[in-house]
DSSP file (Angstrom, degrees, kcal/mol; ACC not computed):
  #  RESIDUE AA STRUCTURE BP1 BP2  ACC     N-H-->O    O-->H-N    N-H-->O    O-->H-N    TCO  KAPPA ALPHA  PHI   PSI    X-CA   Y-CA   Z-CA
    1    1 A M     >        0   0    0      0, 0.0     4,-2.1     0, 0.0     5,-0.1   0.000 360.0 360.0 360.0 -40.0    0.0    0.0    0.0
    2    2 A E  H  >  +     0   0    0      1,-0.2     4,-2.4     2,-0.2     5,-0.2   0.860 360.0  54.3 -64.7 -34.9    2.8    2.4    0.8
    3    3 A S  H  > S+     0   0    0      2,-0.2     4,-2.2     1,-0.2    -1,-0.2   0.872 107.5  50.0 -68.1 -35.8    4.4    1.8   -2.6
    4    4 A I  H  > S+     0   0    0      2,-0.2     4,-2.9     1,-0.2     5,-0.2   0.916 110.6  50.5 -65.7 -42.3    1.2    2.7   -4.3
    5    5 A Y  H  X S+     0   0    0     -4,-2.1     4,-2.7     1,-0.2    -2,-0.2   0.929 111.5  47.1 -60.7 -46.5    1.0    5.9   -2.2
    6    6 A L  H  X S+     0   0    0     -4,-2.4     4,-1.7     2,-0.2    -1,-0.2   0.886 112.5  50.8 -62.9 -39.1    4.6    6.8   -3.1
    7    7 A F  H  X S+     0   0    0     -4,-2.2     4,-2.6     2,-0.2     5,-0.2   0.950 114.0  42.9 -62.2 -49.9    3.9    6.1   -6.8
    8    8 A L  H  X S+     0   0    0     -4,-2.9     4,-2.7     1,-0.2    -2,-0.2   0.873 109.4  58.4 -65.4 -36.5    0.8    8.3   -6.8
    9    9 A Q  H  < S+     0   0    0     -4,-2.7    -1,-0.2    -5,-0.2    -2,-0.2   0.883 115.5  35.2 -62.0 -38.0    2.5   11.0   -4.8
   10   10 A G  H  X S+     0   0    0     -4,-1.7     4,-0.8    -5,-0.2    -2,-0.2   0.836 123.7  42.7 -82.9 -34.6    5.2   11.3   -7.5
   11   11 A T  H  X S+     0   0    0     -4,-2.6     4,-3.0    -5,-0.2     5,-0.3   0.894 104.1  60.4 -82.5 -43.0    3.0   10.7  -10.5
   12   12 A L  H  X S+     0   0    0     -4,-2.7     4,-2.7    -5,-0.2     5,-0.2   0.920 106.8  44.8 -58.0 -50.0   -0.1   12.7   -9.8
   13   13 A P  H  > S+     0   0    0      0, 0.0     4,-2.8     0, 0.0    -1,-0.2   0.904 114.6  50.6 -61.7 -37.0    1.6   16.1   -9.6
   14   14 A T  H  X S+     0   0    0     -4,-0.8     4,-2.4     2,-0.2    -2,-0.2   0.918 112.2  46.5 -64.5 -43.0    3.6   15.3  -12.7
   15   15 A M  H  X S+     0   0    0     -4,-3.0     4,-2.7     2,-0.2    -1,-0.2   0.904 113.2  49.8 -64.4 -41.2    0.4   14.3  -14.6
   16   16 A L  H  X S+     0   0    0     -4,-2.7     4,-2.8    -5,-0.3     5,-0.2   0.933 112.1  46.6 -64.0 -46.3   -1.4   17.4  -13.3
   17   17 A V  H  X S+     0   0    0     -4,-2.8     4,-2.4     1,-0.2    -1,-0.2   0.910 112.9  50.6 -62.0 -42.4    1.4   19.7  -14.4
   18   18 A S  H  X S+     0   0    0     -4,-2.4     4,-2.1    -5,-0.2    -2,-0.2   0.924 112.1  46.8 -61.6 -45.5    1.6   18.0  -17.8
   19   19 A S  H  X S+     0   0    0     -4,-2.7     4,-2.4     1,-0.2    -2,-0.2   0.919 112.9  48.8 -63.6 -44.2   -2.2   18.4  -18.3
   20   20 A L  H  X S+     0   0    0     -4,-2.8     4,-2.7     1,-0.2    -1,-0.2   0.881 109.4  53.2 -64.5 -37.0   -2.1   22.0  -17.3
   21   21 A S  H  X S+     0   0    0     -4,-2.4     4,-2.5    -5,-0.2    -1,-0.2   0.910 110.1  47.7 -62.7 -42.0    0.8   22.7  -19.6
   22   22 A K  H  X S+     0   0    0     -4,-2.1     4,-2.3     2,-0.2    -2,-0.2   0.914 113.0  47.8 -65.4 -42.5   -1.1   21.2  -22.5
   23   23 A I  H  X S+     0   0    0     -4,-2.4     4,-2.5     2,-0.2    -2,-0.2   0.924 113.0  48.7 -63.3 -44.2   -4.2   23.2  -21.7
   24   24 A S  H  X S+     0   0    0     -4,-2.7     4,-2.4     1,-0.2    -2,-0.2   0.908 111.2  49.5 -62.8 -43.2   -2.2   26.4  -21.4
   25   25 A A  H  X S+     0   0    0     -4,-2.5     4,-2.1     2,-0.2    -1,-0.2   0.897 111.5  49.5 -63.4 -39.9   -0.4   25.7  -24.7
   26   26 A R  H  X S+     0   0    0     -4,-2.3     4,-1.6     2,-0.2    -2,-0.2   0.921 111.0  48.9 -64.9 -44.3   -3.7   25.1  -26.4
   27   27 A A  H  X S+     0   0    0     -4,-2.5     4,-1.4     1,-0.2    -2,-0.2   0.900 110.9  51.2 -63.2 -40.2   -5.2   28.3  -24.9
   28   28 A S  H  X S+     0   0    0     -4,-2.4     4,-1.4     1,-0.2    -1,-0.2   0.902 108.2  51.6 -63.4 -40.8   -2.2   30.3  -26.1
   29   29 A S  H  < S+     0   0    0     -4,-2.1    -1,-0.2     1,-0.2    -2,-0.2   0.819 105.9  55.8 -68.3 -28.6   -2.4   28.9  -29.6
   30   30 A L  H  < S+     0   0    0     -4,-1.6    -1,-0.2     1,-0.2    -2,-0.2   0.863 114.5  38.0 -70.0 -34.4   -6.1   29.9  -29.8
   31   31 A S  H >X S+     0   0    0     -4,-1.4     3,-1.3    -3,-0.2     4,-0.8   0.618  93.1  89.7 -91.9 -12.6   -5.3   33.5  -28.9
   32   32 A R  H >X S+     0   0    0     -4,-1.4     3,-1.1     1,-0.3     4,-0.6   0.844  76.4  62.8 -56.0 -41.0   -2.1   33.8  -30.9
   33   33 A P  H 34 S+     0   0    0      0, 0.0     3,-0.4     0, 0.0    -1,-0.3   0.812 106.6  46.2 -58.1 -27.7   -3.6   35.0  -34.2
   34   34 A F  H X4 S+     0   0    0     -3,-1.3     3,-1.0     1,-0.2    -2,-0.2   0.668  96.7  73.1 -87.2 -16.8   -4.9   38.1  -32.6
   35   35 A S  H << S+     0   0    0     -3,-1.1    -1,-0.2    -4,-0.8    -3,-0.1   0.660  85.8  63.9 -76.5 -14.8   -1.7   39.0  -30.8
   36   36 A T  T 3< S+     0   0    0     -4,-0.6    -1,-0.2    -3,-0.4    -2,-0.1   0.610  89.9  71.9 -85.8 -10.8    0.2   40.1  -33.9
   37   37 A I  S <  S-     0   0    0     -3,-1.0    -1,-0.1    -4,-0.1     2,-0.1  -0.897  82.8-141.7-104.1 107.3   -2.2   43.1  -34.6
   38   38 A P        -     0   0    0      0, 0.0     2,-1.0     0, 0.0    -2,-0.1  -0.399  10.5-127.8 -69.6 143.4   -1.5   45.7  -32.0
   39   39 A V        +     0   0    0      1,-0.2    60,-0.3    -2,-0.1     3,-0.1  -0.808  52.8 139.4 -91.8 104.4   -4.5   47.6  -30.7
   40   40 A T        +     0   0    0     -2,-1.0     2,-0.3     1,-0.5    59,-0.2   0.711  65.6  20.5-106.5 -82.3   -3.7   51.3  -31.1
   41   41 A N  E    S-A  139   0A   0     98,-0.9    98,-2.7    57,-0.1    -1,-0.5  -0.651  71.4-152.0 -88.4 148.6   -6.7   53.2  -32.3
   42   42 A V  E     -AB 138  96A   0     54,-2.0    54,-3.0    -2,-0.3     2,-0.4  -0.982   6.9-158.3-124.5 132.4  -10.2   51.8  -31.8
   43   43 A A  E     -AB 137  95A   0     94,-3.2    94,-2.5    -2,-0.4     2,-0.6  -0.885  12.3-147.1-111.6 139.2  -13.2   52.6  -34.0
   44   44 A S  E     -AB 136  94A   0     50,-2.9    50,-2.4    -2,-0.4     2,-0.4  -0.928  28.8-161.0 -96.9 123.5  -16.9   52.3  -33.3
   45   45 A V  E     -AB 135  93A   0     90,-3.5    90,-2.1    -2,-0.6     2,-0.4  -0.889  15.1-173.1-116.3 136.2  -18.5   51.3  -36.6
   46   46 A L  E     -AB 134  92A   0     46,-2.3    46,-2.6    -2,-0.4     2,-0.4  -0.990   3.9-175.2-124.8 136.3  -22.1   51.6  -37.7
   47   47 A K  E     +AB 133  91A   0     86,-2.5    86,-3.0    -2,-0.4     2,-0.3  -0.999  18.5 140.0-132.8 133.2  -23.5   50.2  -41.0
   48   48 A L  E     - B   0  90A   0     42,-2.3    42,-3.1    -2,-0.4     2,-0.5  -0.928  46.7-105.5-156.3 177.2  -27.0   50.7  -42.3
   49   49 A N  E     - B   0  89A   0     82,-0.3    40,-0.2    -2,-0.3    39,-0.1  -0.968  18.5-170.9-116.4 130.9  -29.1   51.3  -45.4
   50   50 A V        -     0   0    0     38,-2.6     2,-2.7    -2,-0.5     5,-0.2   0.304  26.9-140.4-105.3   8.4  -30.6   54.8  -45.9
   51   51 A R        +     0   0    0     37,-0.4     2,-0.3    36,-0.3    -1,-0.1  -0.243  65.9   0.1  70.6 -53.0  -32.8   53.9  -48.9
   52   52 A D  S  > S-     0   0    0     -2,-2.7     4,-2.2    36,-0.1     5,-0.2  -0.924  81.2 -83.5-159.0 176.3  -32.3   57.1  -51.0
   53   53 A E  H  > S+     0   0    0     -2,-0.3     4,-2.6     1,-0.2     5,-0.2   0.915 120.0  51.6 -60.5 -48.5  -30.7   60.5  -51.3
   54   54 A P  H  > S+     0   0    0      0, 0.0     4,-2.2     0, 0.0    -1,-0.2   0.895 112.2  47.8 -58.7 -37.8  -33.2   62.5  -49.2
   55   55 A T  H  > S+     0   0    0      2,-0.2     4,-2.8    -5,-0.2     5,-0.2   0.903 111.0  51.1 -68.4 -40.0  -32.9   60.0  -46.4
   56   56 A A  H  X S+     0   0    0     -4,-2.2     4,-2.6     2,-0.2    -1,-0.2   0.919 111.4  47.7 -61.7 -43.9  -29.1   60.1  -46.5
   57   57 A V  H  X S+     0   0    0     -4,-2.6     4,-1.7     2,-0.2    -2,-0.2   0.912 113.4  47.9 -63.9 -43.0  -29.1   63.9  -46.4
   58   58 A K  H  X S+     0   0    0     -4,-2.2     4,-1.4    -5,-0.2    -2,-0.2   0.913 113.6  46.3 -64.3 -43.7  -31.6   63.9  -43.4
   59   59 A F  H  X S+     0   0    0     -4,-2.8     4,-2.6     1,-0.2     5,-0.2   0.872 106.9  59.5 -68.9 -36.2  -29.5   61.3  -41.6
   60   60 A D  H  X S+     0   0    0     -4,-2.6     4,-2.7    -5,-0.2     5,-0.2   0.913 101.9  54.7 -54.0 -44.0  -26.3   63.2  -42.3
   61   61 A S  H  X S+     0   0    0     -4,-1.7     4,-1.8     1,-0.2    -1,-0.2   0.922 110.9  43.6 -59.0 -46.4  -27.8   66.2  -40.5
   62   62 A A  H  X S+     0   0    0     -4,-1.4     4,-2.3     1,-0.2    -1,-0.2   0.902 114.3  50.2 -65.8 -41.0  -28.4   64.1  -37.3
   63   63 A M  H  X S+     0   0    0     -4,-2.6     4,-2.6     2,-0.2    -2,-0.2   0.842 108.0  52.8 -70.2 -32.8  -25.0   62.4  -37.5
   64   64 A K  H  X S+     0   0    0     -4,-2.7     4,-2.0    -5,-0.2    -1,-0.2   0.908 110.8  47.5 -66.4 -41.3  -23.2   65.8  -37.9
   65   65 A A  H  X S+     0   0    0     -4,-1.8     4,-1.5    -5,-0.2    -2,-0.2   0.910 113.4  48.7 -64.1 -41.7  -25.0   67.1  -34.8
   66   66 A M  H  X S+     0   0    0     -4,-2.3     4,-2.0     1,-0.2    -2,-0.2   0.921 110.0  51.3 -63.0 -45.0  -24.1   63.9  -32.9
   67   67 A T  H  X S+     0   0    0     -4,-2.6     4,-1.2     1,-0.2    -1,-0.2   0.867 103.4  59.0 -63.4 -37.7  -20.4   64.1  -34.0
   68   68 A E  H  < S+     0   0    0     -4,-2.0     3,-0.5     1,-0.2     4,-0.2   0.921 109.7  43.7 -56.7 -44.3  -20.2   67.7  -32.8
   69   69 A K  H >< S+     0   0    0     -4,-1.5     3,-1.6     1,-0.2    -1,-0.2   0.864 107.0  60.7 -68.6 -35.8  -21.1   66.5  -29.3
   70   70 A M  H >< S+     0   0    0     -4,-2.0     3,-2.4     1,-0.3    -1,-0.2   0.732  84.0  79.0 -66.5 -21.7  -18.8   63.5  -29.6
   71   71 A K  T 3< S+     0   0    0     -4,-1.2    -1,-0.3    -3,-0.5     5,-0.2   0.760  83.9  65.2 -57.1 -24.0  -15.8   65.8  -30.0
   72   72 A A  T <  S+     0   0    0     -3,-1.6    -1,-0.3    -4,-0.2    -2,-0.2   0.582  76.7 106.0 -75.7  -9.2  -15.9   66.3  -26.2
   73   73 A S  S X  S-     0   0    0     -3,-2.4     3,-2.0    -4,-0.1    32,-0.0  -0.594  83.2-111.7 -73.8 122.6  -15.0   62.7  -25.7
   74   74 A P  T 3  S+     0   0    0      0, 0.0    31,-0.1     0, 0.0     3,-0.1  -0.304  98.5  12.5 -56.3 129.7  -11.4   62.3  -24.5
   75   75 A G  T 3  S+     0   0    0      1,-0.3    22,-2.2    -4,-0.1     2,-0.4   0.384  82.4 142.9  87.4  -4.0   -9.3   60.7  -27.1
   76   76 A M  E <   +C   96   0A   0     -3,-2.0    -1,-0.3    20,-0.2    20,-0.3  -0.582  18.4 171.1 -71.5 125.1  -11.7   60.9  -30.0
   77   77 A I  E     +     0   0A   0     18,-3.1     2,-0.3    -2,-0.4    19,-0.2   0.658  51.2   0.4-113.4 -19.9   -9.6   61.6  -33.0
   78   78 A S  E     -C   95   0A   0     17,-1.3    17,-2.7     2,-0.0     2,-0.4  -0.996  41.9-154.8-164.5 161.0  -11.9   61.3  -36.1
   79   79 A A  E     -C   94   0A   0     -2,-0.3     2,-0.4    15,-0.2    15,-0.2  -0.990  20.1-174.2-138.5 132.8  -15.3   60.6  -37.5
   80   80 A T  E     -C   93   0A   0     13,-2.6    13,-2.3    -2,-0.4     2,-0.4  -0.979   8.8-163.4-132.0 140.9  -15.8   59.3  -41.1
   81   81 A R  E     -C   92   0A   0     -2,-0.4     2,-0.4    11,-0.2    11,-0.2  -0.988   5.2-172.9-123.9 134.1  -18.9   58.7  -43.2
   82   82 A H  E     -C   91   0A   0      9,-2.9     9,-3.1    -2,-0.4     2,-0.4  -0.983   3.3-173.3-122.6 137.5  -19.0   56.6  -46.3
   83   83 A V  E     -C   90   0A   0     -2,-0.4     2,-0.7     7,-0.2     7,-0.2  -0.998  16.8-152.2-131.9 131.3  -22.1   56.3  -48.6
   84   84 A C  E  >> -C   89   0A   0      5,-2.6     4,-2.4    -2,-0.4     5,-0.7  -0.910  10.2-163.4 -97.4 113.4  -22.6   54.1  -51.6
   85   85 A K  T  45S+     0   0    0     -2,-0.7    -1,-0.1     1,-0.2   -32,-0.1   0.584  85.4  53.8 -78.8  -9.1  -25.0   56.0  -53.8
   86   86 A S  T  45S+     0   0    0      3,-0.1    -1,-0.2     1,-0.1    -2,-0.0   0.802 126.7  20.4 -89.8 -31.8  -26.0   52.9  -55.9
   87   87 A E  T  45S-     0   0    0     -3,-0.1   -36,-0.3     2,-0.1    -2,-0.2   0.555  97.5-128.5-107.2 -12.6  -26.9   50.7  -52.9
   88   88 A W  T  <5 +     0   0    0     -4,-2.4   -38,-2.6     1,-0.2   -37,-0.4   0.831  47.5 164.5  58.5  36.4  -27.5   53.5  -50.3
   89   89 A A  E   < -BC  49  84A   0     -5,-0.7    -5,-2.6   -40,-0.2     2,-0.5  -0.693  19.7-162.0 -78.1 134.9  -25.2   51.8  -47.9
   90   90 A Y  E     -BC  48  83A   0    -42,-3.1   -42,-2.3    -2,-0.4     2,-0.4  -0.985   9.4-177.6-127.6 122.7  -24.2   54.2  -45.1
   91   91 A E  E     -BC  47  82A   0     -9,-3.1    -9,-2.9    -2,-0.5     2,-0.4  -0.976   5.8-170.8-129.2 134.5  -21.2   53.6  -42.9
   92   92 A L  E     -BC  46  81A   0    -46,-2.6   -46,-2.3    -2,-0.4     2,-0.4  -0.935   1.0-171.3-121.5 145.7  -19.9   55.6  -40.0
   93   93 A S  E     -BC  45  80A   0    -13,-2.3   -13,-2.6    -2,-0.4     2,-0.5  -0.973   2.8-171.4-139.1 123.3  -16.6   55.2  -38.1
   94   94 A F  E     -BC  44  79A   0    -50,-2.4   -50,-2.9    -2,-0.4     2,-0.4  -0.969  16.9-156.1-115.6 123.7  -15.7   57.1  -34.9
   95   95 A V  E     -BC  43  78A   0    -17,-2.7   -18,-3.1    -2,-0.5   -17,-1.3  -0.850  10.6-166.9-114.4 135.5  -12.1   56.6  -33.8
   96   96 A W  E     -BC  42  76A   0    -54,-3.0   -54,-2.0    -2,-0.4   -20,-0.2  -0.845  26.8-127.5-112.7 152.8  -10.5   56.9  -30.4
   97   97 A D  S    S+     0   0    0    -22,-2.2     2,-0.3    -2,-0.3   -21,-0.1   0.709  88.1  19.3 -75.5 -21.4   -6.7   57.0  -29.7
   98   98 A T  S  > S-     0   0    0    -56,-0.1     4,-2.0   -23,-0.1   -56,-0.2  -0.972  71.5-120.1-144.3 158.9   -6.6   54.2  -27.2
   99   99 A K  H  > S+     0   0    0     -2,-0.3     4,-2.5   -60,-0.3     5,-0.1   0.808 115.1  58.2 -68.2 -27.2   -8.7   51.3  -26.1
  100  100 A E  H  > S+     0   0    0      2,-0.2     4,-2.4     1,-0.2    -1,-0.2   0.930 107.3  45.0 -67.1 -44.8   -8.9   52.8  -22.6
  101  101 A N  H  > S+     0   0    0      2,-0.2     4,-2.2     1,-0.2    -2,-0.2   0.879 113.3  51.2 -66.1 -36.8  -10.4   56.0  -24.0
  102  102 A F  H  X S+     0   0    0     -4,-2.0     4,-2.1     2,-0.2    -2,-0.2   0.925 110.4  49.0 -63.8 -43.5  -12.8   54.0  -26.1
  103  103 A G  H  X S+     0   0    0     -4,-2.5     4,-1.0     1,-0.2    -2,-0.2   0.896 110.6  50.2 -61.9 -40.8  -13.8   52.0  -23.0
  104  104 A A  H  < S+     0   0    0     -4,-2.4     4,-0.5     1,-0.2     3,-0.5   0.892 108.1  54.3 -64.3 -39.4  -14.3   55.2  -21.1
  105  105 A W  H >< S+     0   0    0     -4,-2.2     3,-1.5     1,-0.2     6,-0.4   0.925 103.5  55.0 -58.1 -46.2  -16.5   56.5  -23.9
  106  106 A K  H 3< S+     0   0    0     -4,-2.1    -1,-0.2     1,-0.3    -2,-0.2   0.778 114.2  40.9 -61.9 -26.2  -18.8   53.4  -23.8
  107  107 A E  T 3< S+     0   0    0     -4,-1.0    -1,-0.3    -3,-0.5    -2,-0.2   0.403  95.5 112.2 -99.9   1.3  -19.4   54.0  -20.1
  108  108 A S  S <> S-     0   0    0     -3,-1.5     4,-1.1    -4,-0.5    -3,-0.1  -0.337  70.8-131.4 -83.5 156.3  -19.8   57.8  -20.2
  109  109 A A  H  > S+     0   0    0      1,-0.2     4,-2.0     2,-0.2     5,-0.2   0.826 109.5  62.6 -67.5 -33.0  -22.8   60.0  -19.7
  110  110 A L  H  > S+     0   0    0      1,-0.2     4,-2.8     2,-0.2     5,-0.2   0.893  98.4  55.3 -59.8 -39.8  -21.9   61.8  -23.0
  111  111 A R  H  > S+     0   0    0     -6,-0.4     4,-2.7     1,-0.2    -1,-0.2   0.908 106.4  50.6 -60.5 -41.4  -22.4   58.5  -24.8
  112  112 A E  H  X S+     0   0    0     -4,-1.1     4,-1.3     2,-0.2    -1,-0.2   0.909 111.8  47.5 -62.4 -41.4  -26.0   58.2  -23.4
  113  113 A E  H  X S+     0   0    0     -4,-2.0     4,-1.0     1,-0.2     3,-0.3   0.929 114.8  45.5 -64.2 -45.9  -26.7   61.8  -24.5
  114  114 A V  H  X S+     0   0    0     -4,-2.8     4,-2.1     1,-0.2     3,-0.3   0.862 105.8  60.9 -66.1 -37.4  -25.3   61.2  -28.0
  115  115 A H  H  X S+     0   0    0     -4,-2.7     4,-2.7     1,-0.2    -1,-0.2   0.853  99.5  55.9 -61.2 -34.3  -27.1   57.9  -28.3
  116  116 A S  H  X S+     0   0    0     -4,-1.3     4,-2.3    -3,-0.3    -1,-0.2   0.871 106.2  50.7 -67.1 -34.7  -30.4   59.7  -28.0
  117  117 A I  H  X S+     0   0    0     -4,-1.0     4,-2.4    -3,-0.3    -2,-0.2   0.921 111.2  49.4 -64.5 -43.4  -29.5   61.9  -31.0
  118  118 A Y  H  X S+     0   0    0     -4,-2.1     4,-2.3     2,-0.2    -2,-0.2   0.931 111.6  47.6 -59.9 -48.4  -28.6   58.8  -33.0
  119  119 A L  H  X S+     0   0    0     -4,-2.7     4,-2.5     1,-0.2    -1,-0.2   0.898 111.7  50.3 -63.0 -40.7  -31.9   57.1  -32.1
  120  120 A D  H  X S+     0   0    0     -4,-2.3     4,-2.9     2,-0.2    -1,-0.2   0.897 109.3  52.4 -63.3 -39.7  -33.9   60.3  -33.0
  121  121 A G  H  X S+     0   0    0     -4,-2.4     4,-1.3     2,-0.2    -2,-0.2   0.914 110.5  47.4 -61.7 -43.8  -32.0   60.4  -36.3
  122  122 A L  H  <>S+     0   0    0     -4,-2.3     5,-2.8     2,-0.2     4,-0.4   0.942 113.4  48.1 -60.8 -47.6  -33.0   56.8  -37.0
  123  123 A K  H ><5S+     0   0    0     -4,-2.5     3,-1.4     1,-0.2    -2,-0.2   0.918 109.1  52.6 -61.2 -45.3  -36.6   57.4  -36.1
  124  124 A D  H 3<5S+     0   0    0     -4,-2.9    -1,-0.2     1,-0.3    -2,-0.2   0.781 113.1  45.8 -61.8 -26.6  -36.8   60.6  -38.2
  125  125 A C  T 3<5S-     0   0    0     -4,-1.3    -1,-0.3    -3,-0.4    -2,-0.2   0.401 114.4-115.5 -97.2   1.6  -35.5   58.6  -41.2
  126  126 A G  T < 5 +     0   0    0     -3,-1.4     2,-0.5    -4,-0.4    -3,-0.2   0.831  66.9 143.4  69.5  32.0  -37.8   55.6  -40.7
  127  127 A I      < -     0   0    0     -5,-2.8     2,-0.3    -6,-0.2    -1,-0.2  -0.913  46.6-134.9-109.3 128.1  -34.9   53.3  -39.9
  128  128 A E    >   -     0   0    0     -2,-0.5     3,-1.8     1,-0.1     4,-0.1  -0.606  12.1-134.1 -78.9 136.8  -35.3   50.6  -37.3
  129  129 A E  G >  S+     0   0    0     -2,-0.3     3,-1.9     1,-0.3    -1,-0.1   0.820 105.2  66.7 -60.6 -29.7  -32.3   50.2  -34.9
  130  130 A D  G 3  S+     0   0    0      1,-0.3    -1,-0.3     3,-0.0    -2,-0.0   0.714  94.8  58.9 -62.9 -19.3  -32.5   46.4  -35.5
  131  131 A N  G <  S+     0   0    0     -3,-1.8     2,-0.5     2,-0.1   -82,-0.3   0.302  90.0  90.3 -92.5   9.0  -31.4   47.1  -39.1
  132  132 A V    <   -     0   0    0     -3,-1.9     2,-0.5   -84,-0.1   -84,-0.2  -0.903  66.1-147.7-108.3 131.8  -28.2   48.8  -38.0
  133  133 A Y  E     -A   47   0A   0    -86,-3.0   -86,-2.5    -2,-0.5     2,-0.4  -0.834  20.4-178.9 -93.8 133.8  -25.0   46.9  -37.6
  134  134 A G  E     +A   46   0A   0     -2,-0.5     2,-0.3   -88,-0.2   -88,-0.2  -0.994  12.0 140.6-132.4 142.2  -22.6   48.2  -34.9
  135  135 A G  E     -A   45   0A   0    -90,-2.1   -90,-3.5    -2,-0.4     2,-0.3  -0.978  42.5-105.1-164.8 173.6  -19.3   46.9  -33.8
  136  136 A A  E     -A   44   0A   0     -2,-0.3     2,-0.3   -92,-0.2   -92,-0.2  -0.865  33.3-175.6-111.3 146.6  -15.7   47.9  -32.6
  137  137 A R  E     -A   43   0A   0    -94,-2.5   -94,-3.2    -2,-0.3     2,-0.4  -0.976  33.1-112.6-138.6 149.2  -12.6   47.6  -34.8
  138  138 A V  E     -A   42   0A   0     -2,-0.3     2,-0.4   -96,-0.2   -96,-0.2  -0.698  44.6-158.2 -72.5 136.1   -8.9   48.1  -34.4
  139  139 A S  E     +A   41   0A   0    -98,-2.7   -98,-0.9    -2,-0.4     2,-0.3  -0.977  20.0 169.9-129.2 132.2   -8.2   51.1  -36.6
  140  140 A D        -     0   0    0     -2,-0.4     2,-0.6  -100,-0.1    -2,-0.0  -0.994  25.0-143.6-136.4 144.3   -5.0   52.2  -38.3
  141  141 A V        -     0   0    0     -2,-0.3    -2,-0.0     1,-0.1     0, 0.0  -0.951  17.4-179.1-105.4 120.6   -4.2   54.9  -40.8
  142  142 A W              0   0    0     -2,-0.6    -1,-0.1     1,-0.1     0, 0.0   0.668 360.0 360.0 -96.4 -19.8   -1.5   53.8  -43.2
  143  143 A V              0   0    0      0, 0.0    -1,-0.1     0, 0.0    -2,-0.0   0.344 360.0 360.0-130.3 360.0   -1.2   56.8  -45.5
């Protein structure tokens, strides 16, 4: 019985360490593809369809008012709008200088105030919020 105890005492920790090493290596390999792209600037991106020119112009007005207020957000460095006039695809990108400033923006009272302008703009243009894609992106300017 004592020999089994000594065997298990030496083997069990070794097996545990080996298993944990394998799990750790597997977890590292899963995250490795993302580690080569540094997170410098972070963009909040919105994509939607505005149907036609009058709707695009109307939504532009709301988004310009919203962007003016967003300038007060620490670290906000740019706002860009792209419109495809054949499909009426409308894309906005708001960029912050660090992920920390972007995180602070998401939790700020200013964001809540700005979000109401955004929602009013959607409503005035007859666009459902469910039809808008929103997400965060790593953003870099290369030229």
